[in-house]
C-alpha positions in Angstrom: -12.7 -23.2 21.2 -10.8 -24.6 24.2 -7.6 -26.5 23.8 -7.9 -30.3 23.2 -8.2 -32.5 26.3 -4.7 -34.0 25.8 -3.2 -30.4 26.1 -5.5 -29.5 29.0 -4.2 -32.8 30.7 -0.6 -31.6 30.7 0.9 -30.3 33.9 0.0 -26.8 35.0 2.5 -24.2 36.1 3.1 -22.2 39.2 2.6 -18.8 37.7 1.9 -15.4 39.5 -1.8 -15.4 38.7 -4.7 -16.9 40.4 -6.3 -20.0 38.7 -9.6 -18.2 38.3 -7.8 -15.6 36.1 -5.4 -17.8 34.1 -5.0 -21.6 33.7 -2.0 -23.2 32.1 -0.9 -26.5 30.6 2.8 -27.0 29.8 5.2 -29.2 27.9 8.8 -29.0 29.0 11.9 -30.3 27.2 15.6 -29.9 28.0 15.7 -26.8 25.7 12.4 -25.0 26.0 9.1 -24.6 27.9 5.8 -24.5 25.9 2.9 -22.9 27.8 -0.8 -23.0 26.7 -2.6 -20.2 28.5 -6.3 -19.9 28.9 -7.2 -16.4 30.2 -10.4 -16.3 32.2 -10.2 -12.6 33.4 -8.4 -9.6 32.0 -4.8 -9.8 33.2 -1.9 -7.3 33.1 1.7 -8.5 33.1 4.0 -5.7 34.2 7.2 -4.9 32.3 9.9 -7.5 32.8 12.6 -9.3 30.9 14.1 -12.8 30.6 15.5 -15.2 28.0 14.1 -15.4 24.5 10.3 -16.0 24.0 8.1 -16.7 21.0 4.3 -16.7 21.1 1.1 -16.7 19.2 -2.5 -15.6 19.9 -4.9 -18.4 19.2 -8.1 -16.7 20.3 -9.1 -13.4 21.9 -6.9 -10.3 22.1 -3.9 -8.8 23.8 -1.7 -5.7 23.9 2.0 -6.3 23.8 4.4 -3.6 24.7 7.9 -4.5 23.4 10.8 -2.2 24.0 8.4 0.7 24.7 6.2 0.2 21.6 2.6 -1.2 22.0 0.8 -3.3 19.4 -2.7 -4.8 19.5 -2.6 -8.5 18.7 -5.5 -10.5 17.1 -5.8 -14.2 16.5 -3.0 -15.5 14.3 -0.5 -12.8 15.3 2.8 -13.9 16.8 5.7 -12.3 18.5 9.4 -13.0 18.9 11.0 -11.4 22.0 14.8 -11.5 22.0 16.5 -12.3 25.3 16.8 -9.4 27.7 14.2 -7.2 25.9 11.8 -5.3 28.2 8.2 -6.2 27.6 4.7 -6.1 29.1 1.3 -7.4 28.1 -2.4 -7.0 28.8 -4.4 -10.2 28.1 -8.1 -10.1 27.5 -10.5 -12.5 29.1 -11.3 -15.4 26.8 -7.9 -15.4 25.1 -5.9 -18.5 24.3 -2.1 -17.9 24.0 0.8 -20.2 23.3 4.1 -19.0 24.6 7.5 -20.8 24.1 10.4 -19.9 26.4 14.0 -20.8 25.8 14.4 -21.3 29.5 12.9 -24.7 30.3 12.7 -23.8 34.0 11.1 -20.4 33.5 8.1 -21.5 35.7 8.0 -24.6 38.0 5.4 -27.3 37.3 2.6 -27.8 39.8 2.8 -31.3 41.1 
């Protein structure tokens, strides 16, 4: 099931993936950035680190490698990544993911 239209109508983000692979909608406040991802093609996110992040898998599947340990996530699973923790992910086509970043400017909005 796709995200509701009011979520899809939120601004998209300038992320390092082509729009035919991942589309985004975002809600930004002074204290956080909420991203709604719709994954159209399998995508691999190499290991990186940043401020704290929390997320949940709404639909589909993903592999999350957190501090060197990999787990397979299914719908309803969530993750809490402390600031500065190395992590990587493999997102499966058809997945819907909600990620919340403590850094409100983690990714710029597309205007």
